[in-house]
N, C-alpha and C positions, 0 to 999 in steps of 0.2 A: 601801898597796902590796900587802898580802896579799890584799885584796879584788880588786884588778886581776888578780893572778896567778890567783886562783881563777876569775874570769870567763873568762880566756883558756883555762884548762884545760877549763872547761865548754863553751866554744865548740869547742875541739878535739875533745871527746868527742861533741858533738852530731851532727856529720856521719856518723861511723861508725854510731851508733845508728840514725839515720834510714835509712841505706843498708842496714843489716841488716833493718830493717822492710820496705824495698822488696824485698829479695831474698826475704823470706818471702812477700810477696804475689805475686811472680812465680812462686814455687813452687806457691802455691794455684792460680794461673792454669794452670800446667802440668798439675796433677792434674785440674782440671775439664775441660781440653781432652781429656785421656786418657779421662775418664769419658763424654764426650759421644759417643764412638763414631766409627767410620770413615765413616759416611754423610755427615758434614759435612766438606767439603773445607777446606783451609787458607784458601782465598779466602772461603768462607762465614763461617768464624770471624772472619777479619780484618775483613770488612765489618760484621758485627754489632758487633764490638769498636770499630771506628773510628766508624761512623755513630751508634751509640747513645751512645757516650761524648761525641761531639760535641754531640748533641741535649741530653743530660742536663746537661752543664756549661754549655752556652749558656743553658738555661732557668734554671739556678741563679744564674749570675753576670751575666746580662743586665740585671738591675734596677740594678746599680751603674754601668751605662754599657756602652760597647762592650768586651766581654771580650777581643777580639782586639787592642785598642790596645796599642802598645808603642813604645819608642824606636827599635827597629831591626827593623821588620817584614820587610825583605828577608832579613836574616840568619836570622830565625826561620822564614821560609818555606823558606830553603835547608836549615835543620836538619830541617824536616818532610819535605822531599823526600829528603834523604840517609837519614833513618831509615826512610822508606817503602821506598826502594830496597833498604836493608839487609834489611828483612823479606822482600821479594820474592826477593832472592838466597838467603836462608836457606831459604825455602819451596822454591825450585827445587832447592837442594842436597839437602834432605831427600827430595825426590821421586826424585832420580837416584842417590843413594848411601845406604848404611845410616846411620841416624839418629845413631849414636854417633860416626861419623867426621865427619858434618856439624856436630854440636854441639861436638866438640873443635876443629874449625877455626874455628867461630864464636866460641868462648871465647878466641880469641887477641886479642879486642878490648881488654883492659886494656893490652897491650903497644903496640897501635896508638894508644890514647888517650894514653899517655905520649909516644909519638913525635910525634904531631900537636901536643900541648900544648907540647912543647919547641920544635918547629920554628916553629909559628905564633904562639904566645903567650909564648914565652920562659920557660915554667915550668921550673924546674930540678929534675931528678930525680937523686938520688944513686945510686951503684952498689948500695949495700945495699938501697935501695928497689926498684930494678929487679930485683934478685935475688929479692925477695919476690914480685914480679909473675910472674917466670919459675917460681918454686916453685909458685905457685897454678895456673899453666897446666899444670904437670906433674901436680898433684893432679887436675885435671880429666881429663887423659888416662888416669890410672890408674883413676879412679872409673868412667868410662864405657867402659873397655876400648878405647882408641883403636887403630884399625888403618887404615893408609892403603891404600886399594885401591878398585877399581871405576872408575866413569866419571870421566874427567879433568875434563870440564866441570863435573860436580857438585862435585868438589874445589875447582875454581877459584871456583865460586859460594859455597861455604862460607867460603873465605878472604876473598872479596869482602864477605861479610856481616860478618865480623870487622873488616875495614878500615873499612867504612862506619859501623858502630856505634861503633867507636873514635873516628872523626872526629866523629860526632854527640855523643858524650859530651864531647869537648874543646870543641865548640861550645856545648853546654849550660852547661858550667862557665864559659865566658866570658860568655854571655848572662845568666847568673844574677846577674851583678854589677849589672844594671839592670832586667832583665825579670822578670815574675812567673812562678811555676811553672804556673799555670793557663793563661796565654796561650801558653806554650810547648807545652803538651800539646794545646791547641785547634788550633794550627797543624799539629801532627803528625796529629791526627785528621782534619782537613779534607783535607789533601793525601793522607793514607793512604786515605781514602774514595774520592777521585778515582782513585787508582792501582789499587785492587783492584776497583772497580765493574764494569769490563768483564768480568773473569773471573767475578764473582759473578752478574751478570745473564745471562751466557751459559747458565747452568743453576742458578738459585737453589735452595738447599735451605732449606725452611721447617720450623721445629720442629713436630712432630705430636703430642707428648705433653706433659703438665704437667711431667714430669721434665726433658725437654729445655728447656722454657722456664726452669725453675729453674736448670739448669746454665748456660745462656746468660746469665741474669741474674748469676750468680756470676762468670762470665768477665768480663763488662762491669765489674762493681763492683771485682773484684780488680785488673783492668787499670788502672782509674782510680786506685785507691789506690797501686798499685805505681809508676805513672808520676809521679804528683804527689809521692810520697815521694822518688823518685829525683831529680826536678828540684829539689826542696827540699834534699836532702842534698848535691847537688853545689855548693850555695852555701857549704857549710861545710868541704868537703874537696877535695883535689886530684882531678883527673879520673881519674888512674890508680889512686889510692886507692879512689875510688868504684867503678871498674870491678873492682878486685881483690875488694872486699867483695861485689859482685854475683855473683861466681862461687859464693858460698854458696847461690845459688838451687838448684844441683845437689845440695848437701848436704841442704837442706830437702826437696827433691823426693824424694830417696832415703829420707829419714826418713818422709815421708808414705807412700811405697810400702811400707816395712817394717811400719809400724804400722796402715795402713788397708787396703792391698791384699795384705798378707801376703807381700811379696817377701822372699827370703832375705837374711840379714845376711852379707855377704861380706867377705873380706879387702880387696877393692878399695874397698869403701865406707869401711872403717876407715883404710886407708892414704891414699886420696885425700882423705877428709875431714880427716885429720890435717894433710896438706900444705896444704890450702886454709885451714883455720882457723889453723894455725900461722903461715902467711905473713901473715895479717891481724894476728895478735897481734904478730909481729915488726915489721911495718910501723909499727904504732902505738907500739911501744916505741922504735923509731928516731925517730919523730916527736916524742916527748917531750923529745928533746935540744935542740930549737929551740923558741922561744916561738911559740905559735899566734897568728895574727892574727885579729882580729875582722872580720866581713864588712863591706863598705862600708855606711855609714849610709844612703845613698840607695837601697839595694836594696829591692825590693818583697818582701813576704811572701806 
């Protein structure tokens, strides 16, 4: 009996650990994008990220058979389309309004993940858990100095990005009951490549120095690790718990900025980081009151 309890607790802890690793890799991706410089448009970065990830993972996993094979290809394709549209909405928002406002609106996605998971898949969220999600969103707004203003369409696109990514996370959580993490990411990369290709090929930006090649390689690899970790982590934790932990991407990004780019250590970082990390700790403390369930035995790794 003690061994069973220990295994359940280990399973409960596995999801948050993997999601923290995903948030760290997303932060590495953010810093590399910043280092790449303004000559590369959002569409250029997205094309290299999607197309190169698609090629790399297909080459790695094709020897085992069709890497796109799954039990529900239509739903995986829908998830890829929704995620890609979310990226386009976020990119549009960043271009029309200041980036802090766009990112604050985008990081509403944990709340939408909770909403969609409850409405579509009957996942129950307690009031205390939802308060943790709200606290994390408040931490995001404090950390990046949220100010609502500017272009209304840009604000709508920022919120649309949060809605679509929240929907995508709830879909991934459901799909991970039977589908593999690699197949999910391959569908995302395939559809993402199709979505951003017209903008990329209208005026493609090609790396001209060895440094740009190295940074792009880092963007591609950190993106692969981040997405595979996220897709794997959502097999072990609730969709809104995963979304809440992913908000730590901003904390890790701020830490990279402080230690690598010599950004100032501000009270906003301390207060926002405390709210985000505190909400994750509180969420997991609440979760220990109910036994954790092991993932379905038929799920793919």
